C-alpha positions as CSV (number, residue, x, y, z in Angstrom):
1,X,-19.0,25.2,-68.0
2,X,-18.6,28.2,-65.8
3,X,-14.9,28.0,-65.7
4,X,-14.7,28.0,-69.4
5,X,-16.9,31.2,-69.6
6,X,-14.8,32.9,-66.9
7,X,-11.7,32.0,-68.8
8,X,-13.1,33.4,-72.1
9,X,-14.1,36.5,-70.2
10,X,-10.7,37.0,-68.8
11,X,-9.2,36.3,-72.3
12,X,-11.5,39.2,-73.6
13,X,-10.3,41.5,-70.8
14,X,-6.5,40.5,-71.6
15,X,-7.2,41.2,-75.2
16,X,-8.8,44.5,-74.5
17,X,-5.9,45.5,-72.1
18,X,-3.3,44.7,-74.7
19,X,-5.3,46.7,-77.4
20,X,-5.6,49.6,-75.2
21,X,-1.9,49.8,-73.8
22,X,-0.5,48.8,-77.3
23,X,-2.5,51.2,-79.5
24,X,-5.5,53.3,-78.2
25,X,-3.7,54.7,-75.3
26,X,-1.5,56.6,-77.7
27,X,-4.0,57.9,-80.2
28,X,-4.8,61.7,-80.0
29,X,-7.1,63.1,-77.5
30,X,-10.9,63.2,-77.7
31,X,-10.8,67.0,-78.6
32,X,-8.4,66.4,-81.5
33,X,-10.1,67.9,-84.6
34,X,-9.7,65.0,-87.1
35,X,-10.8,61.7,-85.5
36,X,-11.0,62.8,-81.9
37,X,-14.5,61.3,-81.3
38,X,-13.3,58.0,-83.1
39,X,-10.4,57.7,-80.8
40,X,-12.6,58.4,-77.7
41,X,-14.9,55.6,-78.8
42,X,-12.0,53.2,-79.3
43,X,-10.6,53.8,-75.9
44,X,-14.1,53.5,-74.4
45,X,-14.7,50.1,-76.0
46,X,-11.4,48.7,-74.7
47,X,-12.1,50.0,-71.2
48,X,-15.7,48.8,-71.1
49,X,-14.2,45.4,-71.6
50,X,-11.5,45.9,-69.0
51,X,-13.1,47.7,-66.1
52,X,-15.3,45.9,-63.5
53,X,-17.9,48.5,-64.3
54,X,-17.8,51.2,-66.9
55,X,-20.9,53.5,-67.4
56,X,-22.1,55.2,-70.5
57,X,-20.4,58.2,-72.2
58,X,-17.0,57.5,-70.3
59,X,-14.1,59.4,-71.7
60,X,-10.7,57.8,-71.1
61,X,-8.1,60.2,-72.4
62,X,-5.0,59.6,-74.2
63,X,-2.0,58.3,-72.0
64,X,-4.4,57.4,-69.1
65,X,-2.8,54.6,-66.9
66,X,-4.8,52.5,-64.6
67,X,-2.7,49.3,-64.2
68,X,-4.8,46.3,-65.0
69,X,-8.0,48.1,-64.3
70,X,-9.8,44.9,-63.5
71,X,-11.4,46.3,-60.3
72,X,-11.9,49.9,-61.6
73,X,-15.4,51.2,-61.5
74,X,-16.5,54.5,-63.4
75,X,-19.9,56.1,-63.6
76,X,-21.8,57.6,-66.4
77,X,-20.5,60.8,-68.0
78,X,-17.1,60.6,-66.1
79,X,-13.7,60.5,-67.4
80,X,-10.0,59.9,-66.8
81,X,-7.9,62.8,-67.8
82,X,-5.0,63.1,-70.2
83,X,-1.9,61.5,-68.9
84,X,-3.4,60.6,-65.6
85,X,-2.3,57.8,-63.4
86,X,-4.9,56.1,-61.1
87,X,-5.0,52.8,-59.1
88,X,-6.6,49.6,-60.7
89,X,-9.3,49.7,-58.0
90,X,-10.4,53.1,-57.8
91,X,-14.2,53.9,-57.6
92,X,-15.3,56.9,-59.6
93,X,-18.9,58.2,-59.4
94,X,-21.0,59.8,-62.2
95,X,-20.4,63.3,-63.8
96,X,-16.8,63.4,-62.7
97,X,-14.3,65.7,-64.6
98,X,-10.6,65.0,-64.3
99,X,-8.0,67.3,-65.6
100,X,-4.6,66.4,-67.2
101,X,-1.7,64.9,-65.3
102,X,-3.7,63.9,-62.0
103,X,-1.9,61.2,-60.0
104,X,-3.8,59.2,-57.4
105,X,-1.5,56.9,-55.2
106,X,-2.8,53.8,-53.6
107,X,0.1,53.1,-51.2
108,X,3.1,55.0,-49.7
109,X,6.6,53.8,-48.7
110,X,7.1,52.7,-45.1
111,X,9.5,55.0,-43.2
112,X,8.8,54.0,-39.5
113,X,12.3,52.6,-38.8
114,X,15.4,54.7,-38.7
115,X,17.7,51.7,-38.6
116,X,16.8,50.5,-42.0
117,X,16.9,52.6,-45.3
118,X,13.4,53.8,-46.3
119,X,13.9,52.1,-49.8
120,X,14.1,48.7,-47.9
121,X,11.1,49.1,-45.7
122,X,8.5,48.3,-48.3
123,X,5.1,49.8,-48.8
124,X,2.2,50.7,-46.6
125,X,-1.1,48.8,-47.0
126,X,-3.0,49.6,-50.1
127,X,-5.8,52.0,-49.6
128,X,-8.7,52.4,-52.1
129,X,-9.7,56.0,-53.2
130,X,-13.5,56.8,-53.9
131,X,-14.6,59.8,-55.8
132,X,-18.3,60.7,-55.4
133,X,-20.7,62.2,-58.0
134,X,-20.4,65.5,-59.6
135,X,-16.6,66.2,-58.8
136,X,-14.2,68.3,-60.7
137,X,-10.5,67.5,-60.2
138,X,-8.2,70.0,-61.6
139,X,-4.9,69.8,-63.6
140,X,-1.9,68.0,-61.9
141,X,-3.8,67.2,-58.7
142,X,-2.1,64.6,-56.4
143,X,-4.1,62.4,-54.1
144,X,-2.6,60.4,-51.3
145,X,-3.8,56.9,-50.7
146,X,-7.3,56.3,-49.5
147,X,-8.9,59.6,-50.2
148,X,-12.7,59.9,-50.4
149,X,-13.7,62.9,-52.5
150,X,-17.2,63.6,-51.6
151,X,-20.1,64.6,-53.9
152,X,-20.0,68.0,-55.5
153,X,-16.4,68.7,-54.5
154,X,-13.9,70.8,-56.6
155,X,-10.2,70.1,-56.2
156,X,-8.3,73.1,-57.5
157,X,-5.4,72.6,-59.9
158,X,-2.1,71.7,-58.4
159,X,-3.6,70.5,-55.1
160,X,-2.1,67.8,-53.0
161,X,-4.9,66.3,-51.2
162,X,-3.7,64.5,-48.0
163,X,-7.1,64.3,-46.1
164,X,-10.9,64.2,-46.7
165,X,-13.2,67.1,-46.9
166,X,-17.1,67.4,-46.7
167,X,-19.3,67.4,-49.6
168,X,-19.5,70.5,-51.9
169,X,-16.0,71.6,-50.7
170,X,-13.7,73.6,-52.7
171,X,-10.1,72.8,-51.8
172,X,-6.7,73.8,-53.0
173,X,-3.1,74.1,-52.1
174,X,-0.3,71.9,-50.8
175,X,-1.4,70.4,-48.6
176,X,-5.0,71.0,-49.6
177,X,-7.1,73.3,-47.3
178,X,-10.7,74.3,-47.4
179,X,-11.3,77.2,-49.6
180,X,-15.1,77.4,-49.1
181,X,-18.2,75.4,-49.3
182,X,-20.2,75.4,-52.6
183,X,-23.4,75.3,-50.3
184,X,-22.4,78.8,-49.2
185,X,-23.0,80.0,-52.9
186,X,-26.5,78.2,-52.8
187,X,-27.5,79.8,-49.5
188,X,-26.7,83.3,-50.9
189,X,-28.9,82.6,-54.0
190,X,-31.7,81.5,-51.8
191,X,-31.5,84.3,-49.2
């Protein structure tokens, strides 16, 4: 009986995946004046049936690509930005904002050997990206494989994140560097 229920669950996921990539992915964004809320709701229903975990009030914007999404976890009040590309096993916390055209990699090309062309060396091991709670990722940010974006961080538009930073960091640039800590702002208010 369990195997039948698992197959039925997978069938539901497969149907939702087909509906998302065949129709809902292409509908206008959630901010579209006519029907935006309806399109947001349709994409949410599809993704709720695809993702391993999908919190409440999740906004998956138009043209978002997440592979099969079967291992994707996204918390309450978070979103995938317009035209973003994320791995199918990413973990996204609660209250995460993601701008348009964010690209998150899960693996790189191998390039260790010089006697073999890079295109024939294959890929590195897949590394999971984890995004903490209350994070803002700006427009056109690129994350290299395995990044851990900690709670309260802001990643400036156009940043290329190649390493991890402490909680409440504001980072930007290519490669991304620490601009300042949000905790400094809190300490100024308290003082």
